[in-house]
ModelCIF file with pLDDT and N, C-alpha, C, O atoms, coordinates in Angstrom:
data_MODEL
#
_entry.id   MODEL 
#
_entity.id                         1 
_entity.type                       polymer 
_entity.pdbx_number_of_molecules   1 
#
_entity_poly.entity_id                      1 
_entity_poly.type                           'polypeptide(L)' 
_entity_poly.nstd_linkage                   no 
_entity_poly.nstd_monomer                   no 
_entity_poly.pdbx_seq_one_letter_code       
;(UNK)(UNK)(UNK)(UNK)(UNK)(UNK)(UNK)(UNK)(UNK)(UNK)(UNK)(UNK)(UNK)(UNK)(UNK)(UNK)
(UNK)(UNK)(UNK)(UNK)(UNK)(UNK)(UNK)(UNK)(UNK)(UNK)(UNK)(UNK)(UNK)(UNK)(UNK)(UNK)
(UNK)(UNK)(UNK)(UNK)(UNK)(UNK)(UNK)(UNK)(UNK)(UNK)(UNK)(UNK)(UNK)(UNK)(UNK)(UNK)
(UNK)(UNK)(UNK)(UNK)(UNK)
;
_entity_poly.pdbx_seq_one_letter_code_can   XXXXXXXXXXXXXXXXXXXXXXXXXXXXXXXXXXXXXXXXXXXXXXXXXXXXX 
_entity_poly.pdbx_strand_id                 A 
#
loop_
_entity_poly_seq.entity_id 
_entity_poly_seq.num 
_entity_poly_seq.mon_id 
_entity_poly_seq.hetero 
1 1  UNK n 
1 2  UNK n 
1 3  UNK n 
1 4  UNK n 
1 5  UNK n 
1 6  UNK n 
1 7  UNK n 
1 8  UNK n 
1 9  UNK n 
1 10 UNK n 
1 11 UNK n 
1 12 UNK n 
1 13 UNK n 
1 14 UNK n 
1 15 UNK n 
1 16 UNK n 
1 17 UNK n 
1 18 UNK n 
1 19 UNK n 
1 20 UNK n 
1 21 UNK n 
1 22 UNK n 
1 23 UNK n 
1 24 UNK n 
1 25 UNK n 
1 26 UNK n 
1 27 UNK n 
1 28 UNK n 
1 29 UNK n 
1 30 UNK n 
1 31 UNK n 
1 32 UNK n 
1 33 UNK n 
1 34 UNK n 
1 35 UNK n 
1 36 UNK n 
1 37 UNK n 
1 38 UNK n 
1 39 UNK n 
1 40 UNK n 
1 41 UNK n 
1 42 UNK n 
1 43 UNK n 
1 44 UNK n 
1 45 UNK n 
1 46 UNK n 
1 47 UNK n 
1 48 UNK n 
1 49 UNK n 
1 50 UNK n 
1 51 UNK n 
1 52 UNK n 
1 53 UNK n 
#
_struct_asym.id          A 
_struct_asym.entity_id   1 
#
loop_
_ma_qa_metric.id 
_ma_qa_metric.mode 
_ma_qa_metric.name 
_ma_qa_metric.software_group_id 
_ma_qa_metric.type 
1 global pLDDT . pLDDT 
2 local  pLDDT . pLDDT 
#
_ma_qa_metric_global.metric_id      1 
_ma_qa_metric_global.metric_value   96.87 
_ma_qa_metric_global.model_id       1 
_ma_qa_metric_global.ordinal_id     1 
#
loop_
_ma_qa_metric_local.label_asym_id 
_ma_qa_metric_local.label_comp_id 
_ma_qa_metric_local.label_seq_id 
_ma_qa_metric_local.metric_id 
_ma_qa_metric_local.metric_value 
_ma_qa_metric_local.model_id 
_ma_qa_metric_local.ordinal_id 
A UNK 1  2 90.00 1 1  
A UNK 2  2 97.00 1 2  
A UNK 3  2 98.00 1 3  
A UNK 4  2 98.00 1 4  
A UNK 5  2 98.00 1 5  
A UNK 6  2 98.00 1 6  
A UNK 7  2 98.00 1 7  
A UNK 8  2 98.00 1 8  
A UNK 9  2 98.00 1 9  
A UNK 10 2 98.00 1 10 
A UNK 11 2 98.00 1 11 
A UNK 12 2 98.00 1 12 
A UNK 13 2 98.00 1 13 
A UNK 14 2 98.00 1 14 
A UNK 15 2 98.00 1 15 
A UNK 16 2 97.00 1 16 
A UNK 17 2 97.00 1 17 
A UNK 18 2 98.00 1 18 
A UNK 19 2 97.00 1 19 
A UNK 20 2 96.00 1 20 
A UNK 21 2 94.00 1 21 
A UNK 22 2 94.00 1 22 
A UNK 23 2 95.00 1 23 
A UNK 24 2 97.00 1 24 
A UNK 25 2 98.00 1 25 
A UNK 26 2 98.00 1 26 
A UNK 27 2 98.00 1 27 
A UNK 28 2 98.00 1 28 
A UNK 29 2 98.00 1 29 
A UNK 30 2 98.00 1 30 
A UNK 31 2 97.00 1 31 
A UNK 32 2 97.00 1 32 
A UNK 33 2 97.00 1 33 
A UNK 34 2 95.00 1 34 
A UNK 35 2 94.00 1 35 
A UNK 36 2 96.00 1 36 
A UNK 37 2 97.00 1 37 
A UNK 38 2 98.00 1 38 
A UNK 39 2 98.00 1 39 
A UNK 40 2 97.00 1 40 
A UNK 41 2 97.00 1 41 
A UNK 42 2 98.00 1 42 
A UNK 43 2 98.00 1 43 
A UNK 44 2 98.00 1 44 
A UNK 45 2 98.00 1 45 
A UNK 46 2 98.00 1 46 
A UNK 47 2 97.00 1 47 
A UNK 48 2 98.00 1 48 
A UNK 49 2 98.00 1 49 
A UNK 50 2 98.00 1 50 
A UNK 51 2 98.00 1 51 
A UNK 52 2 96.00 1 52 
A UNK 53 2 82.00 1 53 
#
loop_
_atom_site.group_PDB 
_atom_site.id 
_atom_site.type_symbol 
_atom_site.label_atom_id 
_atom_site.label_alt_id 
_atom_site.label_comp_id 
_atom_site.label_asym_id 
_atom_site.label_entity_id 
_atom_site.label_seq_id 
_atom_site.pdbx_PDB_ins_code 
_atom_site.Cartn_x 
_atom_site.Cartn_y 
_atom_site.Cartn_z 
_atom_site.occupancy 
_atom_site.B_iso_or_equiv 
_atom_site.pdbx_formal_charge 
_atom_site.auth_seq_id 
_atom_site.auth_comp_id 
_atom_site.auth_asym_id 
_atom_site.auth_atom_id 
_atom_site.pdbx_PDB_model_num 
ATOM 1   N N  . UNK A 1 1  ? 140.464 39.006 72.423 1.00 90.00 ? 1  UNK A N  1 
ATOM 2   C CA . UNK A 1 1  ? 140.812 38.223 71.248 1.00 90.00 ? 1  UNK A CA 1 
ATOM 3   C C  . UNK A 1 1  ? 139.606 37.400 70.786 1.00 90.00 ? 1  UNK A C  1 
ATOM 4   O O  . UNK A 1 1  ? 138.741 37.029 71.580 1.00 90.00 ? 1  UNK A O  1 
ATOM 5   N N  . UNK A 1 2  ? 139.577 37.133 69.503 1.00 97.00 ? 2  UNK A N  1 
ATOM 6   C CA . UNK A 1 2  ? 138.480 36.407 68.860 1.00 97.00 ? 2  UNK A CA 1 
ATOM 7   C C  . UNK A 1 2  ? 138.473 34.937 69.278 1.00 97.00 ? 2  UNK A C  1 
ATOM 8   O O  . UNK A 1 2  ? 139.510 34.275 69.271 1.00 97.00 ? 2  UNK A O  1 
ATOM 9   N N  . UNK A 1 3  ? 137.289 34.435 69.641 1.00 98.00 ? 3  UNK A N  1 
ATOM 10  C CA . UNK A 1 3  ? 137.110 33.012 69.916 1.00 98.00 ? 3  UNK A CA 1 
ATOM 11  C C  . UNK A 1 3  ? 136.707 32.319 68.617 1.00 98.00 ? 3  UNK A C  1 
ATOM 12  O O  . UNK A 1 3  ? 136.139 32.943 67.721 1.00 98.00 ? 3  UNK A O  1 
ATOM 13  N N  . UNK A 1 4  ? 137.003 31.031 68.526 1.00 98.00 ? 4  UNK A N  1 
ATOM 14  C CA . UNK A 1 4  ? 136.659 30.232 67.349 1.00 98.00 ? 4  UNK A CA 1 
ATOM 15  C C  . UNK A 1 4  ? 135.932 28.976 67.789 1.00 98.00 ? 4  UNK A C  1 
ATOM 16  O O  . UNK A 1 4  ? 136.260 28.382 68.816 1.00 98.00 ? 4  UNK A O  1 
ATOM 17  N N  . UNK A 1 5  ? 134.921 28.570 66.987 1.00 98.00 ? 5  UNK A N  1 
ATOM 18  C CA . UNK A 1 5  ? 134.119 27.396 67.301 1.00 98.00 ? 5  UNK A CA 1 
ATOM 19  C C  . UNK A 1 5  ? 134.355 26.297 66.276 1.00 98.00 ? 5  UNK A C  1 
ATOM 20  O O  . UNK A 1 5  ? 134.392 26.547 65.072 1.00 98.00 ? 5  UNK A O  1 
ATOM 21  N N  . UNK A 1 6  ? 134.514 25.075 66.774 1.00 98.00 ? 6  UNK A N  1 
ATOM 22  C CA . UNK A 1 6  ? 134.653 23.914 65.901 1.00 98.00 ? 6  UNK A CA 1 
ATOM 23  C C  . UNK A 1 6  ? 133.298 23.615 65.268 1.00 98.00 ? 6  UNK A C  1 
ATOM 24  O O  . UNK A 1 6  ? 132.304 23.438 65.973 1.00 98.00 ? 6  UNK A O  1 
ATOM 25  N N  . UNK A 1 7  ? 133.259 23.558 63.941 1.00 98.00 ? 7  UNK A N  1 
ATOM 26  C CA . UNK A 1 7  ? 131.997 23.301 63.248 1.00 98.00 ? 7  UNK A CA 1 
ATOM 27  C C  . UNK A 1 7  ? 131.582 21.832 63.320 1.00 98.00 ? 7  UNK A C  1 
ATOM 28  O O  . UNK A 1 7  ? 130.468 21.483 62.930 1.00 98.00 ? 7  UNK A O  1 
ATOM 29  N N  . UNK A 1 8  ? 132.463 20.982 63.810 1.00 98.00 ? 8  UNK A N  1 
ATOM 30  C CA . UNK A 1 8  ? 132.148 19.564 63.933 1.00 98.00 ? 8  UNK A CA 1 
ATOM 31  C C  . UNK A 1 8  ? 131.485 19.260 65.279 1.00 98.00 ? 8  UNK A C  1 
ATOM 32  O O  . UNK A 1 8  ? 130.436 18.618 65.325 1.00 98.00 ? 8  UNK A O  1 
ATOM 33  N N  . UNK A 1 9  ? 132.097 19.723 66.372 1.00 98.00 ? 9  UNK A N  1 
ATOM 34  C CA . UNK A 1 9  ? 131.599 19.342 67.700 1.00 98.00 ? 9  UNK A CA 1 
ATOM 35  C C  . UNK A 1 9  ? 131.149 20.511 68.573 1.00 98.00 ? 9  UNK A C  1 
ATOM 36  O O  . UNK A 1 9  ? 130.542 20.296 69.623 1.00 98.00 ? 9  UNK A O  1 
ATOM 37  N N  . UNK A 1 10 ? 131.436 21.739 68.156 1.00 98.00 ? 10 UNK A N  1 
ATOM 38  C CA . UNK A 1 10 ? 131.003 22.894 68.933 1.00 98.00 ? 10 UNK A CA 1 
ATOM 39  C C  . UNK A 1 10 ? 132.008 23.377 69.967 1.00 98.00 ? 10 UNK A C  1 
ATOM 40  O O  . UNK A 1 10 ? 131.723 24.326 70.698 1.00 98.00 ? 10 UNK A O  1 
ATOM 41  N N  . UNK A 1 11 ? 133.181 22.749 70.048 1.00 98.00 ? 11 UNK A N  1 
ATOM 42  C CA . UNK A 1 11 ? 134.215 23.203 70.982 1.00 98.00 ? 11 UNK A CA 1 
ATOM 43  C C  . UNK A 1 11 ? 134.579 24.655 70.672 1.00 98.00 ? 11 UNK A C  1 
ATOM 44  O O  . UNK A 1 11 ? 134.718 25.032 69.509 1.00 98.00 ? 11 UNK A O  1 
ATOM 45  N N  . UNK A 1 12 ? 134.731 25.462 71.720 1.00 98.00 ? 12 UNK A N  1 
ATOM 46  C CA . UNK A 1 12 ? 135.123 26.861 71.558 1.00 98.00 ? 12 UNK A CA 1 
ATOM 47  C C  . UNK A 1 12 ? 136.593 27.011 71.948 1.00 98.00 ? 12 UNK A C  1 
ATOM 48  O O  . UNK A 1 12 ? 136.974 26.714 73.080 1.00 98.00 ? 12 UNK A O  1 
ATOM 49  N N  . UNK A 1 13 ? 137.417 27.477 71.001 1.00 98.00 ? 13 UNK A N  1 
ATOM 50  C CA . UNK A 1 13 ? 138.804 27.816 71.340 1.00 98.00 ? 13 UNK A CA 1 
ATOM 51  C C  . UNK A 1 13 ? 138.809 29.253 71.845 1.00 98.00 ? 13 UNK A C  1 
ATOM 52  O O  . UNK A 1 13 ? 138.464 30.180 71.111 1.00 98.00 ? 13 UNK A O  1 
ATOM 53  N N  . UNK A 1 14 ? 139.201 29.430 73.093 1.00 98.00 ? 14 UNK A N  1 
ATOM 54  C CA . UNK A 1 14 ? 139.273 30.742 73.723 1.00 98.00 ? 14 UNK A CA 1 
ATOM 55  C C  . UNK A 1 14 ? 140.743 31.100 73.912 1.00 98.00 ? 14 UNK A C  1 
ATOM 56  O O  . UNK A 1 14 ? 141.437 30.456 74.698 1.00 98.00 ? 14 UNK A O  1 
ATOM 57  N N  . UNK A 1 15 ? 141.231 32.127 73.196 1.00 98.00 ? 15 UNK A N  1 
ATOM 58  C CA . UNK A 1 15 ? 142.643 32.501 73.307 1.00 98.00 ? 15 UNK A CA 1 
ATOM 59  C C  . UNK A 1 15 ? 143.072 32.849 74.732 1.00 98.00 ? 15 UNK A C  1 
ATOM 60  O O  . UNK A 1 15 ? 144.230 32.650 75.098 1.00 98.00 ? 15 UNK A O  1 
ATOM 61  N N  . UNK A 1 16 ? 142.147 33.365 75.530 1.00 97.00 ? 16 UNK A N  1 
ATOM 62  C CA . UNK A 1 16 ? 142.481 33.720 76.916 1.00 97.00 ? 16 UNK A CA 1 
ATOM 63  C C  . UNK A 1 16 ? 142.820 32.479 77.734 1.00 97.00 ? 16 UNK A C  1 
ATOM 64  O O  . UNK A 1 16 ? 143.564 32.560 78.711 1.00 97.00 ? 16 UNK A O  1 
ATOM 65  N N  . UNK A 1 17 ? 142.276 31.336 77.337 1.00 97.00 ? 17 UNK A N  1 
ATOM 66  C CA . UNK A 1 17 ? 142.505 30.075 78.049 1.00 97.00 ? 17 UNK A CA 1 
ATOM 67  C C  . UNK A 1 17 ? 143.596 29.248 77.374 1.00 97.00 ? 17 UNK A C  1 
ATOM 68  O O  . UNK A 1 17 ? 144.371 28.570 78.049 1.00 97.00 ? 17 UNK A O  1 
ATOM 69  N N  . UNK A 1 18 ? 143.657 29.305 76.041 1.00 98.00 ? 18 UNK A N  1 
ATOM 70  C CA . UNK A 1 18 ? 144.609 28.487 75.293 1.00 98.00 ? 18 UNK A CA 1 
ATOM 71  C C  . UNK A 1 18 ? 144.163 27.036 75.274 1.00 98.00 ? 18 UNK A C  1 
ATOM 72  O O  . UNK A 1 18 ? 142.979 26.741 75.438 1.00 98.00 ? 18 UNK A O  1 
ATOM 73  N N  . UNK A 1 19 ? 145.098 26.145 75.076 1.00 97.00 ? 19 UNK A N  1 
ATOM 74  C CA . UNK A 1 19 ? 144.844 24.696 75.106 1.00 97.00 ? 19 UNK A CA 1 
ATOM 75  C C  . UNK A 1 19 ? 146.057 24.063 75.780 1.00 97.00 ? 19 UNK A C  1 
ATOM 76  O O  . UNK A 1 19 ? 146.909 23.451 75.135 1.00 97.00 ? 19 UNK A O  1 
ATOM 77  N N  . UNK A 1 20 ? 146.103 24.232 77.095 1.00 96.00 ? 20 UNK A N  1 
ATOM 78  C CA . UNK A 1 20 ? 147.273 23.832 77.880 1.00 96.00 ? 20 UNK A CA 1 
ATOM 79  C C  . UNK A 1 20 ? 147.609 22.357 77.692 1.00 96.00 ? 20 UNK A C  1 
ATOM 80  O O  . UNK A 1 20 ? 148.781 21.983 77.653 1.00 96.00 ? 20 UNK A O  1 
ATOM 81  N N  . UNK A 1 21 ? 146.578 21.520 77.576 1.00 94.00 ? 21 UNK A N  1 
ATOM 82  C CA . UNK A 1 21 ? 146.823 20.078 77.406 1.00 94.00 ? 21 UNK A CA 1 
ATOM 83  C C  . UNK A 1 21 ? 147.568 19.773 76.111 1.00 94.00 ? 21 UNK A C  1 
ATOM 84  O O  . UNK A 1 21 ? 148.241 18.748 76.004 1.00 94.00 ? 21 UNK A O  1 
ATOM 85  N N  . UNK A 1 22 ? 147.447 20.669 75.124 1.00 94.00 ? 22 UNK A N  1 
ATOM 86  C CA . UNK A 1 22 ? 148.145 20.490 73.841 1.00 94.00 ? 22 UNK A CA 1 
ATOM 87  C C  . UNK A 1 22 ? 149.389 21.371 73.743 1.00 94.00 ? 22 UNK A C  1 
ATOM 88  O O  . UNK A 1 22 ? 149.996 21.472 72.677 1.00 94.00 ? 22 UNK A O  1 
ATOM 89  N N  . UNK A 1 23 ? 149.769 22.009 74.851 1.00 95.00 ? 23 UNK A N  1 
ATOM 90  C CA . UNK A 1 23 ? 150.971 22.829 74.872 1.00 95.00 ? 23 UNK A CA 1 
ATOM 91  C C  . UNK A 1 23 ? 150.772 24.249 74.352 1.00 95.00 ? 23 UNK A C  1 
ATOM 92  O O  . UNK A 1 23 ? 151.742 24.936 74.034 1.00 95.00 ? 23 UNK A O  1 
ATOM 93  N N  . UNK A 1 24 ? 149.500 24.699 74.264 1.00 97.00 ? 24 UNK A N  1 
ATOM 94  C CA . UNK A 1 24 ? 149.210 26.052 73.785 1.00 97.00 ? 24 UNK A CA 1 
ATOM 95  C C  . UNK A 1 24 ? 148.948 26.937 74.997 1.00 97.00 ? 24 UNK A C  1 
ATOM 96  O O  . UNK A 1 24 ? 147.991 26.719 75.740 1.00 97.00 ? 24 UNK A O  1 
ATOM 97  N N  . UNK A 1 25 ? 149.795 27.924 75.188 1.00 98.00 ? 25 UNK A N  1 
ATOM 98  C CA . UNK A 1 25 ? 149.710 28.797 76.358 1.00 98.00 ? 25 UNK A CA 1 
ATOM 99  C C  . UNK A 1 25 ? 148.524 29.762 76.252 1.00 98.00 ? 25 UNK A C  1 
ATOM 100 O O  . UNK A 1 25 ? 148.142 30.166 75.154 1.00 98.00 ? 25 UNK A O  1 
ATOM 101 N N  . UNK A 1 26 ? 147.945 30.129 77.402 1.00 98.00 ? 26 UNK A N  1 
ATOM 102 C CA . UNK A 1 26 ? 146.920 31.180 77.405 1.00 98.00 ? 26 UNK A CA 1 
ATOM 103 C C  . UNK A 1 26 ? 147.462 32.442 76.743 1.00 98.00 ? 26 UNK A C  1 
ATOM 104 O O  . UNK A 1 26 ? 148.633 32.783 76.908 1.00 98.00 ? 26 UNK A O  1 
ATOM 105 N N  . UNK A 1 27 ? 146.614 33.126 76.002 1.00 98.00 ? 27 UNK A N  1 
ATOM 106 C CA . UNK A 1 27 ? 147.017 34.338 75.300 1.00 98.00 ? 27 UNK A CA 1 
ATOM 107 C C  . UNK A 1 27 ? 147.430 34.078 73.856 1.00 98.00 ? 27 UNK A C  1 
ATOM 108 O O  . UNK A 1 27 ? 147.832 35.006 73.154 1.00 98.00 ? 27 UNK A O  1 
ATOM 109 N N  . UNK A 1 28 ? 147.335 32.818 73.400 1.00 98.00 ? 28 UNK A N  1 
ATOM 110 C CA . UNK A 1 28 ? 147.708 32.460 72.024 1.00 98.00 ? 28 UNK A CA 1 
ATOM 111 C C  . UNK A 1 28 ? 146.513 32.658 71.096 1.00 98.00 ? 28 UNK A C  1 
ATOM 112 O O  . UNK A 1 28 ? 145.489 31.990 71.240 1.00 98.00 ? 28 UNK A O  1 
ATOM 113 N N  . UNK A 1 29 ? 146.651 33.583 70.142 1.00 98.00 ? 29 UNK A N  1 
ATOM 114 C CA . UNK A 1 29 ? 145.587 33.825 69.164 1.00 98.00 ? 29 UNK A CA 1 
ATOM 115 C C  . UNK A 1 29 ? 145.398 32.596 68.289 1.00 98.00 ? 29 UNK A C  1 
ATOM 116 O O  . UNK A 1 29 ? 146.334 31.829 68.069 1.00 98.00 ? 29 UNK A O  1 
ATOM 117 N N  . UNK A 1 30 ? 144.172 32.416 67.791 1.00 98.00 ? 30 UNK A N  1 
ATOM 118 C CA . UNK A 1 30 ? 143.877 31.264 66.933 1.00 98.00 ? 30 UNK A CA 1 
ATOM 119 C C  . UNK A 1 30 ? 144.824 31.229 65.737 1.00 98.00 ? 30 UNK A C  1 
ATOM 120 O O  . UNK A 1 30 ? 145.312 30.162 65.362 1.00 98.00 ? 30 UNK A O  1 
ATOM 121 N N  . UNK A 1 31 ? 145.086 32.389 65.136 1.00 97.00 ? 31 UNK A N  1 
ATOM 122 C CA . UNK A 1 31 ? 145.963 32.463 63.961 1.00 97.00 ? 31 UNK A CA 1 
ATOM 123 C C  . UNK A 1 31 ? 147.389 32.009 64.283 1.00 97.00 ? 31 UNK A C  1 
ATOM 124 O O  . UNK A 1 31 ? 148.131 31.601 63.389 1.00 97.00 ? 31 UNK A O  1 
ATOM 125 N N  . UNK A 1 32 ? 147.769 32.082 65.562 1.00 97.00 ? 32 UNK A N  1 
ATOM 126 C CA . UNK A 1 32 ? 149.118 31.710 65.971 1.00 97.00 ? 32 UNK A CA 1 
ATOM 127 C C  . UNK A 1 32 ? 149.239 30.255 66.417 1.00 97.00 ? 32 UNK A C  1 
ATOM 128 O O  . UNK A 1 32 ? 150.322 29.812 66.799 1.00 97.00 ? 32 UNK A O  1 
ATOM 129 N N  . UNK A 1 33 ? 148.128 29.504 66.372 1.00 97.00 ? 33 UNK A N  1 
ATOM 130 C CA . UNK A 1 33 ? 148.200 28.079 66.705 1.00 97.00 ? 33 UNK A CA 1 
ATOM 131 C C  . UNK A 1 33 ? 149.040 27.367 65.658 1.00 97.00 ? 33 UNK A C  1 
ATOM 132 O O  . UNK A 1 33 ? 149.040 27.767 64.494 1.00 97.00 ? 33 UNK A O  1 
ATOM 133 N N  . UNK A 1 34 ? 149.760 26.314 66.051 1.00 95.00 ? 34 UNK A N  1 
ATOM 134 C CA . UNK A 1 34 ? 150.534 25.547 65.069 1.00 95.00 ? 34 UNK A CA 1 
ATOM 135 C C  . UNK A 1 34 ? 149.613 24.991 63.982 1.00 95.00 ? 34 UNK A C  1 
ATOM 136 O O  . UNK A 1 34 ? 148.446 24.700 64.245 1.00 95.00 ? 34 UNK A O  1 
ATOM 137 N N  . UNK A 1 35 ? 150.129 24.845 62.776 1.00 94.00 ? 35 UNK A N  1 
ATOM 138 C CA . UNK A 1 35 ? 149.338 24.338 61.656 1.00 94.00 ? 35 UNK A CA 1 
ATOM 139 C C  . UNK A 1 35 ? 148.805 22.931 61.912 1.00 94.00 ? 35 UNK A C  1 
ATOM 140 O O  . UNK A 1 35 ? 147.777 22.546 61.356 1.00 94.00 ? 35 UNK A O  1 
ATOM 141 N N  . UNK A 1 36 ? 149.492 22.171 62.741 1.00 96.00 ? 36 UNK A N  1 
ATOM 142 C CA . UNK A 1 36 ? 149.057 20.793 63.003 1.00 96.00 ? 36 UNK A CA 1 
ATOM 143 C C  . UNK A 1 36 ? 148.175 20.676 64.252 1.00 96.00 ? 36 UNK A C  1 
ATOM 144 O O  . UNK A 1 36 ? 147.845 19.568 64.674 1.00 96.00 ? 36 UNK A O  1 
ATOM 145 N N  . UNK A 1 37 ? 147.792 21.815 64.843 1.00 97.00 ? 37 UNK A N  1 
ATOM 146 C CA . UNK A 1 37 ? 146.891 21.792 65.993 1.00 97.00 ? 37 UNK A CA 1 
ATOM 147 C C  . UNK A 1 37 ? 145.528 21.271 65.553 1.00 97.00 ? 37 UNK A C  1 
ATOM 148 O O  . UNK A 1 37 ? 145.052 21.605 64.468 1.00 97.00 ? 37 UNK A O  1 
ATOM 149 N N  . UNK A 1 38 ? 144.905 20.457 66.389 1.00 98.00 ? 38 UNK A N  1 
ATOM 150 C CA . UNK A 1 38 ? 143.570 19.934 66.106 1.00 98.00 ? 38 UNK A CA 1 
ATOM 151 C C  . UNK A 1 38 ? 142.673 20.157 67.317 1.00 98.00 ? 38 UNK A C  1 
ATOM 152 O O  . UNK A 1 38 ? 143.148 20.367 68.433 1.00 98.00 ? 38 UNK A O  1 
ATOM 153 N N  . UNK A 1 39 ? 141.373 20.107 67.072 1.00 98.00 ? 39 UNK A N  1 
ATOM 154 C CA . UNK A 1 39 ? 140.385 20.258 68.137 1.00 98.00 ? 39 UNK A CA 1 
ATOM 155 C C  . UNK A 1 39 ? 140.654 19.224 69.229 1.00 98.00 ? 39 UNK A C  1 
ATOM 156 O O  . UNK A 1 39 ? 140.760 18.032 68.939 1.00 98.00 ? 39 UNK A O  1 
ATOM 157 N N  . UNK A 1 40 ? 140.764 19.674 70.490 1.00 97.00 ? 40 UNK A N  1 
ATOM 158 C CA . UNK A 1 40 ? 141.034 18.716 71.563 1.00 97.00 ? 40 UNK A CA 1 
ATOM 159 C C  . UNK A 1 40 ? 139.845 17.803 71.872 1.00 97.00 ? 40 UNK A C  1 
ATOM 160 O O  . UNK A 1 40 ? 140.006 16.784 72.543 1.00 97.00 ? 40 UNK A O  1 
ATOM 161 N N  . UNK A 1 41 ? 138.666 18.159 71.393 1.00 97.00 ? 41 UNK A N  1 
ATOM 162 C CA . UNK A 1 41 ? 137.475 17.345 71.646 1.00 97.00 ? 41 UNK A CA 1 
ATOM 163 C C  . UNK A 1 41 ? 137.258 16.269 70.578 1.00 97.00 ? 41 UNK A C  1 
ATOM 164 O O  . UNK A 1 41 ? 136.953 15.122 70.904 1.00 97.00 ? 41 UNK A O  1 
ATOM 165 N N  . UNK A 1 42 ? 137.417 16.643 69.287 1.00 98.00 ? 42 UNK A N  1 
ATOM 166 C CA . UNK A 1 42 ? 137.056 15.694 68.225 1.00 98.00 ? 42 UNK A CA 1 
ATOM 167 C C  . UNK A 1 42 ? 138.164 15.457 67.192 1.00 98.00 ? 42 UNK A C  1 
ATOM 168 O O  . UNK A 1 42 ? 138.031 14.587 66.333 1.00 98.00 ? 42 UNK A O  1 
ATOM 169 N N  . UNK A 1 43 ? 139.254 16.227 67.273 1.00 98.00 ? 43 UNK A N  1 
ATOM 170 C CA . UNK A 1 43 ? 140.365 16.013 66.345 1.00 98.00 ? 43 UNK A CA 1 
ATOM 171 C C  . UNK A 1 43 ? 140.229 16.730 65.012 1.00 98.00 ? 43 UNK A C  1 
ATOM 172 O O  . UNK A 1 43 ? 141.028 16.500 64.105 1.00 98.00 ? 43 UNK A O  1 
ATOM 173 N N  . UNK A 1 44 ? 139.217 17.607 64.878 1.00 98.00 ? 44 UNK A N  1 
ATOM 174 C CA . UNK A 1 44 ? 139.042 18.360 63.630 1.00 98.00 ? 44 UNK A CA 1 
ATOM 175 C C  . UNK A 1 44 ? 140.225 19.319 63.419 1.00 98.00 ? 44 UNK A C  1 
ATOM 176 O O  . UNK A 1 44 ? 140.807 19.819 64.382 1.00 98.00 ? 44 UNK A O  1 
ATOM 177 N N  . UNK A 1 45 ? 140.565 19.561 62.169 1.00 98.00 ? 45 UNK A N  1 
ATOM 178 C CA . UNK A 1 45 ? 141.670 20.447 61.844 1.00 98.00 ? 45 UNK A CA 1 
ATOM 179 C C  . UNK A 1 45 ? 141.252 21.916 61.967 1.00 98.00 ? 45 UNK A C  1 
ATOM 180 O O  . UNK A 1 45 ? 140.066 22.230 62.069 1.00 98.00 ? 45 UNK A O  1 
ATOM 181 N N  . UNK A 1 46 ? 142.241 22.801 61.957 1.00 98.00 ? 46 UNK A N  1 
ATOM 182 C CA . UNK A 1 46 ? 141.988 24.238 62.129 1.00 98.00 ? 46 UNK A CA 1 
ATOM 183 C C  . UNK A 1 46 ? 141.009 24.808 61.110 1.00 98.00 ? 46 UNK A C  1 
ATOM 184 O O  . UNK A 1 46 ? 140.261 25.734 61.424 1.00 98.00 ? 46 UNK A O  1 
ATOM 185 N N  . UNK A 1 47 ? 141.003 24.269 59.900 1.00 97.00 ? 47 UNK A N  1 
ATOM 186 C CA . UNK A 1 47 ? 140.121 24.807 58.869 1.00 97.00 ? 47 UNK A CA 1 
ATOM 187 C C  . UNK A 1 47 ? 138.645 24.487 59.119 1.00 97.00 ? 47 UNK A C  1 
ATOM 188 O O  . UNK A 1 47 ? 137.772 24.964 58.393 1.00 97.00 ? 47 UNK A O  1 
ATOM 189 N N  . UNK A 1 48 ? 138.371 23.693 60.133 1.00 98.00 ? 48 UNK A N  1 
ATOM 190 C CA . UNK A 1 48 ? 136.986 23.378 60.493 1.00 98.00 ? 48 UNK A CA 1 
ATOM 191 C C  . UNK A 1 48 ? 136.441 24.335 61.562 1.00 98.00 ? 48 UNK A C  1 
ATOM 192 O O  . UNK A 1 48 ? 135.331 24.143 62.057 1.00 98.00 ? 48 UNK A O  1 
ATOM 193 N N  . UNK A 1 49 ? 137.209 25.348 61.910 1.00 98.00 ? 49 UNK A N  1 
ATOM 194 C CA . UNK A 1 49 ? 136.804 26.325 62.922 1.00 98.00 ? 49 UNK A CA 1 
ATOM 195 C C  . UNK A 1 49 ? 136.338 27.610 62.262 1.00 98.00 ? 49 UNK A C  1 
ATOM 196 O O  . UNK A 1 49 ? 136.860 28.020 61.225 1.00 98.00 ? 49 UNK A O  1 
ATOM 197 N N  . UNK A 1 50 ? 135.335 28.245 62.888 1.00 98.00 ? 50 UNK A N  1 
ATOM 198 C CA . UNK A 1 50 ? 134.786 29.514 62.415 1.00 98.00 ? 50 UNK A CA 1 
ATOM 199 C C  . UNK A 1 50 ? 134.808 30.505 63.569 1.00 98.00 ? 50 UNK A C  1 
ATOM 200 O O  . UNK A 1 50 ? 134.627 30.113 64.721 1.00 98.00 ? 50 UNK A O  1 
ATOM 201 N N  . UNK A 1 51 ? 135.029 31.798 63.275 1.00 98.00 ? 51 UNK A N  1 
ATOM 202 C CA . UNK A 1 51 ? 134.970 32.808 64.336 1.00 98.00 ? 51 UNK A CA 1 
ATOM 203 C C  . UNK A 1 51 ? 133.571 32.870 64.952 1.00 98.00 ? 51 UNK A C  1 
ATOM 204 O O  . UNK A 1 51 ? 132.567 32.717 64.257 1.00 98.00 ? 51 UNK A O  1 
ATOM 205 N N  . UNK A 1 52 ? 133.523 33.095 66.253 1.00 96.00 ? 52 UNK A N  1 
ATOM 206 C CA . UNK A 1 52 ? 132.241 33.254 66.939 1.00 96.00 ? 52 UNK A CA 1 
ATOM 207 C C  . UNK A 1 52 ? 131.883 34.729 67.009 1.00 96.00 ? 52 UNK A C  1 
ATOM 208 O O  . UNK A 1 52 ? 132.735 35.602 66.842 1.00 96.00 ? 52 UNK A O  1 
ATOM 209 N N  . UNK A 1 53 ? 130.611 34.988 67.258 1.00 82.00 ? 53 UNK A N  1 
ATOM 210 C CA . UNK A 1 53 ? 130.145 36.379 67.377 1.00 82.00 ? 53 UNK A CA 1 
ATOM 211 C C  . UNK A 1 53 ? 130.434 36.938 68.751 1.00 82.00 ? 53 UNK A C  1 
ATOM 212 O O  . UNK A 1 53 ? 130.110 38.093 69.028 1.00 82.00 ? 53 UNK A O  1 
#
């Protein structure tokens, strides 16, 4: 699955890991994150993330 990087702080969202602290289970694609999900490092919104190579 595609990883996404926060353009504000550089945090990488890895679908294989998820964001357990925010209630996002491993295996959750970025597109399937809740609309109100924010970067766990800096609080940036989903629209501040870009796909990584």
